[in-house]
Residue frames relative to the residue before (quaternion, step in Angstrom):
aa qw qx qy qz dx dy dz
K 1.0000 0.0000 0.0000 0.0000 0.00 0.00 0.00
P 0.4246 -0.7167 0.4884 0.2598 3.62 -0.67 1.05
H 0.2024 -0.7577 0.6114 0.1058 3.50 -1.13 0.75
A 0.0273 -0.8143 0.5794 -0.0205 3.58 -0.68 1.05
I 0.1107 -0.7553 0.6434 0.0569 3.50 -1.07 0.82
S 0.1868 -0.7799 0.5901 0.0931 3.54 -0.74 1.05
Q 0.0733 0.7864 -0.6063 0.0925 3.54 -0.76 1.09
R 0.2720 -0.7445 0.5856 0.1697 3.53 -1.19 0.53
Y 0.0361 -0.8065 0.5897 -0.0238 3.53 -0.86 1.02
N 0.4751 -0.6959 0.4694 0.2640 3.54 -0.87 0.97
I 0.5449 0.6358 -0.4016 0.3709 3.58 1.17 -0.47
L 0.7081 0.4337 -0.2516 0.4971 3.62 1.21 -0.48
R 0.4126 0.7362 -0.4693 0.2601 3.62 1.18 0.07
E 0.6459 -0.5528 0.3837 0.3605 3.54 -1.29 0.49
I 0.4755 -0.6290 0.5312 0.3100 3.52 -1.30 0.42
S 0.4635 -0.6475 0.5193 0.3103 3.56 -1.25 0.29
I 0.4989 -0.6019 0.5165 0.3494 3.53 -1.16 0.60
E 0.1402 -0.7964 0.5869 0.0417 3.55 -0.85 1.02
P 0.1977 -0.7902 0.5659 0.1274 3.61 -0.01 1.18
P 0.5149 -0.6362 0.4604 0.3437 3.60 -0.90 0.81
R 0.4819 -0.6874 0.4669 0.2779 3.57 -0.90 0.93
W 0.6528 0.5302 -0.3084 0.4446 3.57 1.17 -0.57
L 0.7016 0.3998 -0.2547 0.5320 3.61 1.29 -0.05
P 0.0131 0.8574 -0.5133 0.0341 3.61 0.45 1.21
L 0.3636 0.7228 -0.5031 0.3037 3.58 0.57 1.16
R 0.4106 -0.6520 0.5650 0.2952 3.52 -1.28 0.41
M 0.0931 0.7887 -0.5998 0.0974 3.55 -0.81 1.04
P 0.6266 -0.5244 0.4015 0.4137 3.59 -1.22 0.35
I 0.6345 -0.5604 0.3758 0.3770 3.58 -1.15 0.63
N 0.6131 0.5507 -0.3606 0.4369 3.63 1.02 -0.66
T 0.6315 0.5183 -0.3291 0.4736 3.58 1.06 -0.71
W 0.6547 0.4944 -0.3116 0.4795 3.60 0.93 -0.87
D 0.6214 0.5413 -0.3423 0.4513 3.59 1.04 -0.75
K 0.6581 0.4961 -0.3114 0.4730 3.61 0.95 -0.80
I 0.6310 0.5203 -0.3305 0.4711 3.58 1.00 -0.81
C 0.6442 0.5114 -0.3165 0.4725 3.59 0.98 -0.86
H 0.6197 0.5445 -0.3390 0.4522 3.60 1.01 -0.79
Y 0.6871 0.4645 -0.2832 0.4816 3.60 0.88 -0.90
Q 0.6050 0.5530 -0.3460 0.4566 3.57 1.06 -0.74
W 0.7033 0.4527 -0.2660 0.4792 3.57 0.90 -0.94
S 0.5771 0.5568 -0.3825 0.4590 3.60 1.08 -0.57
Y 0.6498 0.5122 -0.2945 0.4783 3.57 0.99 -0.88
R 0.6763 0.4978 -0.2968 0.4546 3.59 0.81 -1.00
L 0.6874 0.4804 -0.2883 0.4621 3.58 0.91 -0.93
A 0.6323 0.5357 -0.3354 0.4481 3.59 1.00 -0.77
L 0.7456 0.3892 -0.2133 0.4971 3.58 1.03 -0.78
G 0.4067 -0.7301 0.4611 0.2981 3.60 1.27 -0.18
L 0.2426 0.8062 -0.5057 0.1882 3.57 1.08 0.72
D 0.4821 -0.6542 0.5087 0.2844 3.54 -1.17 0.68
H 0.1304 0.7574 -0.6300 0.1117 3.57 -1.12 0.75
E 0.6249 -0.5515 0.3835 0.3978 3.59 -1.12 0.52
Y 0.6505 0.5041 -0.3238 0.4668 3.63 1.04 -0.67
V 0.6032 0.5292 -0.3539 0.4804 3.60 1.11 -0.59
R 0.6566 0.4951 -0.3162 0.4729 3.59 0.94 -0.83
R 0.6349 0.5091 -0.3335 0.4759 3.60 1.02 -0.72
A 0.6451 0.5100 -0.3137 0.4747 3.61 1.01 -0.81
Q 0.6022 0.5424 -0.3595 0.4625 3.60 1.07 -0.66
G 0.6688 0.4872 -0.2891 0.4814 3.57 0.94 -0.87
A 0.6498 0.5126 -0.3150 0.4645 3.58 1.00 -0.81
A 0.6380 0.5223 -0.3277 0.4613 3.60 0.98 -0.81
E 0.6491 0.5052 -0.3131 0.4748 3.59 0.95 -0.85
W 0.6549 0.5203 -0.3019 0.4574 3.57 0.95 -0.92
L 0.6732 0.4906 -0.3001 0.4648 3.61 0.90 -0.92
L 0.6510 0.5025 -0.3176 0.4720 3.59 0.96 -0.82
D 0.6295 0.5273 -0.3302 0.4654 3.57 1.01 -0.76
R 0.6502 0.5104 -0.3089 0.4705 3.58 0.97 -0.87
A 0.6905 0.4871 -0.2797 0.4558 3.59 0.97 -0.87
T 0.7544 0.3984 -0.2222 0.4720 3.61 0.99 -0.71
K 0.7840 0.3145 -0.1673 0.5084 3.60 1.09 -0.57
G 0.5647 0.6189 -0.3761 0.3957 3.56 1.28 -0.05
R 0.6859 -0.4681 0.3594 0.4258 3.54 -1.30 -0.15
S 0.7754 0.2138 -0.1184 0.5822 3.59 1.24 -0.33
T 0.4178 -0.6878 0.5272 0.2729 3.55 -1.14 0.55
N 0.5986 0.5354 -0.3589 0.4757 3.59 1.29 -0.01
V 0.0318 0.7785 -0.6235 0.0650 3.53 -0.74 1.09
V 0.1605 -0.7758 0.6054 0.0763 3.57 -0.94 0.92
A 0.0312 -0.7779 0.6276 -0.0014 3.56 -0.85 0.99
I 0.1886 -0.7790 0.5911 0.0900 3.57 -0.74 1.05
T 0.0844 0.7965 -0.5886 0.1095 3.53 -0.67 1.16
H 0.4914 -0.5907 0.5309 0.3575 3.52 -1.34 0.17
Q 0.7088 -0.5079 0.2945 0.3911 3.55 -1.24 0.45
G 0.6430 0.5427 -0.3458 0.4153 3.61 0.88 -0.79
F 0.7142 0.4218 -0.2573 0.4959 3.57 0.82 -0.96
R 0.5926 0.5920 -0.3708 0.4009 3.59 1.06 -0.68
R 0.6395 0.5303 -0.3257 0.4514 3.60 0.98 -0.78
I 0.6699 0.4852 -0.2915 0.4805 3.57 0.99 -0.86
L 0.6519 0.5093 -0.3004 0.4748 3.58 1.00 -0.88
D 0.5983 0.5746 -0.3464 0.4381 3.59 1.04 -0.78
A 0.6611 0.5028 -0.3085 0.4636 3.58 0.88 -0.92
Q 0.6785 0.4876 -0.2948 0.4637 3.60 0.98 -0.77
L 0.6399 0.5112 -0.3350 0.4658 3.61 1.01 -0.70
I 0.6489 0.5035 -0.3107 0.4784 3.58 0.98 -0.82
A 0.6398 0.5264 -0.3204 0.4592 3.59 1.01 -0.79
R 0.7088 0.4318 -0.2543 0.4965 3.60 1.17 -0.50
G 0.7034 -0.5246 0.2534 0.4072 3.56 1.20 0.42
L 0.5280 0.6038 -0.4465 0.3966 3.58 1.16 0.09
R 0.2440 -0.7584 0.5900 0.1310 3.55 -1.15 0.66
P 0.4622 -0.6650 0.5006 0.3058 3.60 -0.87 0.87
V 0.4434 -0.6576 0.5413 0.2791 3.57 -1.03 0.84
P 0.5346 -0.6361 0.4377 0.3435 3.63 -0.88 0.85
G 0.5161 0.6089 -0.4873 0.3542 3.53 -1.07 0.77
P 0.7155 -0.4453 0.2981 0.4482 3.56 -1.25 0.07
R 0.0628 -0.7676 0.6376 0.0203 3.55 -1.09 0.80
T 0.0960 0.8193 -0.5539 0.1129 3.54 0.29 1.27
L 0.4308 -0.6689 0.5365 0.2814 3.53 -1.34 0.16
K 0.3550 0.7425 -0.4915 0.2849 3.57 1.23 0.37
N 0.6424 -0.5075 0.4041 0.4080 3.56 -1.26 0.44
W 0.8553 0.1384 -0.1516 0.4758 3.51 -1.12 0.87
S 0.4101 0.6777 -0.5061 0.3412 3.57 1.11 0.51
T 0.2532 -0.7686 0.5694 0.1449 3.56 -1.21 0.48
W 0.1349 -0.7386 0.6543 0.0903 3.53 -1.23 0.63
S 0.1085 -0.8023 0.5860 0.0324 3.56 -0.79 1.02
Y 0.1717 -0.7802 0.5982 0.0623 3.53 -1.21 0.65
T 0.1273 -0.7498 0.6404 0.1067 3.50 -1.31 0.37
V 0.5332 -0.6012 0.4777 0.3551 3.58 -1.20 0.46
R 0.5144 -0.6642 0.4525 0.2990 3.57 -0.96 0.89
């Protein structure tokens, strides 16, 4: 019989949209969301340090610890798309491999990993 424990941890909370300071314009939230997406694509591609990257590093370590030292090797983490992209980079850096299949950023999408 599967045993599940539901817990909430702030380490997995969403990131804030960070409008570029050099672009002092009013725009719809969807536009700011796209700008934030491109900003994070740039940061992740270059491996830049940021407080959210450090939080994702801690979250990746915590999730791996839960998966390797817990009662089950299955761990579910619910995140928003912005933090999920940052966490994904940290999980891959720690040796996890994305399971083949769609990896969208749509609501209620799932990303699965396996140990290499």
